[in-house]
C-alpha positions in Angstrom: 45.8 -138.5 -85.6 47.5 -135.8 -87.8 51.4 -134.4 -86.9 49.8 -131.5 -84.7 47.7 -133.6 -82.6 50.3 -136.2 -82.0 52.8 -133.8 -80.4 50.4 -131.5 -78.5 47.6 -134.4 -77.4 50.6 -136.9 -76.9 52.4 -134.4 -74.5 49.2 -133.6 -72.8 48.4 -137.5 -72.4 52.2 -138.5 -71.0 52.4 -135.3 -68.9 48.9 -136.5 -67.4 50.2 -140.0 -66.8 53.2 -139.2 -65.5 51.8 -136.9 -63.0 49.7 -139.8 -61.6 52.2 -142.0 -61.2 53.8 -139.9 -58.8 51.6 -140.5 -55.9 52.5 -144.1 -55.6 56.4 -143.7 -55.9 55.9 -140.7 -53.2 53.7 -143.6 -51.1 56.7 -146.0 -51.8 59.3 -143.7 -50.6 61.1 -143.5 -54.3 61.6 -140.1 -53.5 64.6 -140.0 -56.0 63.1 -141.1 -59.1 59.7 -138.6 -57.8 62.4 -135.7 -58.0 63.2 -137.2 -61.4 60.2 -137.1 -63.1 58.8 -134.0 -61.2 62.4 -132.2 -62.9 62.0 -133.8 -65.7 58.0 -133.2 -66.3 58.9 -129.4 -65.4 61.2 -129.2 -68.3 58.9 -130.5 -70.6 56.5 -128.1 -69.2 58.2 -124.8 -69.5 59.3 -126.0 -73.7 55.3 -126.8 -74.2 54.5 -123.5 -72.6 57.4 -121.6 -74.4 55.9 -123.4 -78.0 52.6 -122.1 -77.3 53.2 -118.9 -76.3 55.7 -118.1 -79.2 53.8 -119.6 -81.9 50.4 -121.2 -81.2 48.8 -118.3 -79.5 49.7 -115.7 -81.6 48.4 -117.4 -84.4 45.1 -118.3 -82.8 45.0 -114.3 -81.9 45.1 -113.6 -85.0 41.6 -115.3 -85.7 40.1 -115.2 -82.4 36.7 -113.5 -81.7 36.4 -111.8 -78.3 35.4 -114.7 -76.4 38.8 -116.8 -78.1 40.4 -113.8 -76.7 39.3 -114.2 -73.1 40.0 -118.0 -73.2 43.4 -117.0 -74.6 43.8 -114.8 -71.5 42.8 -117.4 -69.1 44.8 -120.0 -70.6 48.2 -117.8 -70.7 47.3 -117.0 -66.8 47.7 -120.8 -66.3 51.0 -120.8 -67.9 52.3 -118.4 -65.6 50.8 -120.6 -62.5 51.5 -123.7 -63.9 55.5 -123.7 -63.2 55.4 -122.8 -59.7 53.0 -125.8 -58.9 55.6 -127.9 -60.0 58.1 -125.9 -57.9 55.6 -126.8 -55.1 55.3 -130.1 -55.9 59.3 -130.4 -56.2 59.3 -129.1 -52.5 57.4 -131.3 -51.2 59.0 -134.5 -52.9 62.5 -133.0 -51.4 60.7 -132.6 -48.0 59.6 -136.4 -48.3 56.3 -135.2 -47.2 53.4 -137.3 -48.4 50.5 -135.7 -47.7 52.1 -132.5 -49.7 53.0 -134.2 -52.4 49.2 -135.6 -52.2 47.8 -132.5 -51.8 49.7 -130.7 -54.5 49.6 -133.0 -57.2 45.7 -133.3 -56.9 45.4 -129.6 -57.2 48.0 -129.7 -60.0 46.3 -132.8 -62.1 43.2 -130.7 -61.7 44.4 -127.2 -63.2 46.2 -129.3 -65.9 43.0 -131.2 -66.8 41.2 -128.2 -67.1 43.8 -126.3 -69.0 44.4 -129.4 -71.8 40.5 -129.7 -71.7 40.4 -125.9 -72.5 43.0 -126.0 -75.2 42.3 -128.9 -77.0 38.2 -127.6 -77.2 39.0 -123.8 -78.0 41.7 -123.9 -79.6 43.4 -127.1 -81.0 40.8 -127.3 -83.5 41.8 -124.4 -85.7 45.3 -126.1 -86.4 43.5 -129.6 -87.8 44.1 -130.1 -91.6 42.7 -127.9 -94.1 42.5 -124.5 -91.9 44.2 -121.7 -91.9 46.7 -122.2 -89.4 47.5 -125.7 -90.1 51.3 -124.6 -91.9 51.5 -123.1 -88.2 50.7 -126.0 -86.5 52.6 -128.2 -88.4 55.7 -125.9 -87.4 54.6 -125.7 -83.6 54.4 -129.4 -83.4 58.0 -130.0 -85.0 59.5 -127.3 -82.3 57.5 -129.2 -79.9 59.4 -132.6 -80.9 62.6 -130.8 -80.3 65.1 -131.7 -77.7 64.3 -130.1 -74.3 
């Protein structure tokens, strides 16, 4: 696996795994730990979105056809929506509302999985080794791995 894949795909899988573990924490009444994970994951998400919006997406745009630009518009819309879902999840955790945590988490996981699948299928292959955007991908991976 190359540097770009390790950084971006690794972070995608880590986020999904941490979110999946939240339901168990909430169900067990571990609200402080759940709140900590939601806050940490939102910070990672905001950093991840920033790197994609500043580096990955503009580079993708330079080589994208009309379909690629439509995909990018969809992904950018999700980037605006995802932090709001994290806020809703944080509110449900703060209220110790297990049912609301479950419902919000189920929606969030579905949206995150779809967003990740779209990026991994349609955007990320253009940053692979030997591609035109490899150098940009390396820079994006290095920035993503920077401190949050």
